C-alpha positions in Angstrom: 2.2 25.4 8.3 2.7 24.3 11.9 0.7 21.5 13.4 -1.0 18.3 12.4 -3.1 17.4 9.4 -6.3 15.6 8.9 -4.3 12.6 7.7 -2.2 12.6 10.9 -5.3 12.8 13.0 -6.9 9.9 11.2 -3.7 7.8 11.7 -4.1 8.5 15.5 -7.9 8.2 15.8 -8.7 5.3 13.5 -6.8 2.3 14.5 -7.6 0.2 11.5 -6.7 3.0 9.1 -3.3 3.4 10.8 -2.7 -0.3 10.7 -3.5 -0.5 7.0 -1.2 2.5 6.3 1.6 0.8 8.1 1.0 -2.4 6.1 1.1 -0.4 2.8 4.5 1.0 3.9 5.8 -2.5 4.4 5.6 -2.7 8.2 4.7 -6.0 9.6 1.5 -5.6 11.8 -0.1 -7.8 14.3 -3.2 -9.6 13.0 -6.5 -7.8 13.9 -10.1 -7.6 13.1 -12.3 -4.5 13.4 -15.9 -4.7 14.9 -18.8 -2.5 15.4 -20.8 -5.2 17.2 -19.9 -6.9 20.5 -21.9 -9.9 19.5 -19.9 -10.3 16.2 -16.6 -10.0 18.2 -17.8 -12.7 20.7 -18.6 -15.0 17.7 -15.1 -14.3 16.3 -13.4 -15.3 19.5 -15.6 -18.4 19.9 -14.7 -19.5 16.3 -11.0 -18.5 16.7 -10.0 -19.1 20.3 -6.9 -17.4 21.4 -5.4 -14.6 23.4 -6.6 -11.2 22.2 -6.4 -7.5 23.1 -9.6 -5.4 23.0 -8.6 -2.0 21.6 -11.3 0.7 21.2 -11.0 3.2 18.4 -11.9 6.9 18.2 -12.6 8.9 21.3 -13.1 5.7 23.4 -9.4 4.8 23.0 -8.5 7.7 25.1 -9.9 6.0 28.2 -7.0 3.6 28.8 -9.1 1.5 31.2 -11.1 0.3 28.2 -8.1 -1.5 26.7 -8.2 -5.2 27.8 -5.4 -7.7 27.5 -6.6 -11.3 27.5 -4.7 -13.9 29.4 -6.6 -17.1 28.7 -5.6 -19.3 25.7 -9.3 -20.1 24.9 -10.3 -16.5 24.9 -13.0 -16.9 27.5 -11.8 -13.9 29.5 -12.1 -11.7 26.4 -15.6 -13.0 25.7 -16.6 -12.2 29.3 -15.1 -8.7 28.9 -16.8 -8.1 25.5 -20.2 -9.1 27.1 -19.5 -6.7 30.0 -18.5 -3.9 27.6 -21.7 -4.5 25.7 -23.7 -3.9 28.8 -21.7 -1.0 30.2 -20.1 0.9 27.3 -22.0 0.2 24.1 -22.9 3.9 23.9 -19.2 4.9 24.2 -17.4 2.2 22.2 -18.7 2.2 18.7 -15.8 0.7 16.9 -13.0 -1.5 18.3 -10.3 -4.0 17.3 -9.5 -7.4 18.5 -5.8 -7.8 18.0 -3.9 -11.0 18.5 -2.0 -10.8 21.8 1.8 -10.8 21.5 4.2 -11.5 24.3 7.3 -9.4 24.8 8.6 -5.9 24.6 7.1 -3.4 22.1 9.7 -1.4 20.2 8.7 1.8 18.5 10.6 4.4 16.4 9.2 7.9 16.2 10.3 11.1 14.6 9.0 14.5 13.5 8.2 15.1 9.8 9.0 18.5 8.3 6.8 18.1 5.2 9.6 16.5 3.2 11.5 14.1 5.4 11.7 12.7 8.9 14.2 14.8 10.9 16.6 13.9 13.7 16.8 13.1 16.4 14.5 10.1 16.4 12.9 8.6 19.5 13.3 4.9 20.1 11.1 3.4 22.9 10.6 0.1 24.5 7.3 -0.6 26.2 7.6 -3.3 28.8 4.0 -4.5 29.2 4.5 -6.2 32.6 6.2 -4.9 35.7 8.7 -7.8 36.1 11.2 -9.5 33.8 9.8 -12.6 32.1 6.6 -10.8 31.2 5.0 -11.4 34.6 3.3 -9.1 37.1 0.7 -6.4 36.7 0.4 -4.4 33.5 2.3 -1.1 33.6 0.8 0.8 30.7 3.2 3.6 29.7 4.9 3.4 33.1 7.0 0.6 31.7 8.3 2.6 28.8 12.0 3.5 28.5 13.3 5.5 25.6 16.3 7.3 24.1 17.0 9.8 21.4 19.2 8.8 18.5 20.5 9.8 15.1 19.3 8.0 12.1 19.9 4.2 12.2 19.1 1.2 10.0 15.6 0.7 11.4 14.5 4.3 11.1 16.0 4.8 7.6 14.4 1.6 6.3 11.0 2.5 7.7 11.0 6.2 7.0 12.1 5.9 3.4 8.9 3.9 2.7 6.7 6.6 4.4 8.3 9.7 2.9 6.5 9.8 -0.5 3.1 9.2 1.0 3.6 11.8 3.8 5.0 14.3 1.3 1.8 14.1 -0.7 -0.4 14.4 2.4 1.7 17.4 3.6 1.5 19.1 0.2 -2.3 18.7 0.0 -2.6 20.0 3.6 -0.7 23.1 2.9 -2.5 23.9 -0.3 -6.0 23.9 1.3 
């Protein structure tokens, strides 16, 4: 079989499902809450002030302009954006996450899975969220990403060994249907 599986698609399309699968595999995740109501999300930020990132799920996540990174410690900018999204995009954004905002460089490890194991080379990337050092300047999106290919290393072996059994089951069930 060549190509993805329904499981892989769900990991990509359903943010909360993907986060929970990572958590099951022992990966530390950033605290988040999932919402289907902008009003409920506003209540959440009002009761739990802080910096948040609004991350749409499903098809809406493919429009990168819908992702909003809050800057204000009291969350008022996120509240204003949630109210604007409610007016402008409630028909497009059906489910979304509020994720605690983290500062710094995002590091990711990716590899292809052959149905039994992750294979080399692996891809390690660093997403610099802001244009300038010190986490200042305009957001770069993926323009701020640097990456390199590598053989297996401590991080990839530790993480992939936790995922292999689950992915092997999913790959087996995908090929038998």
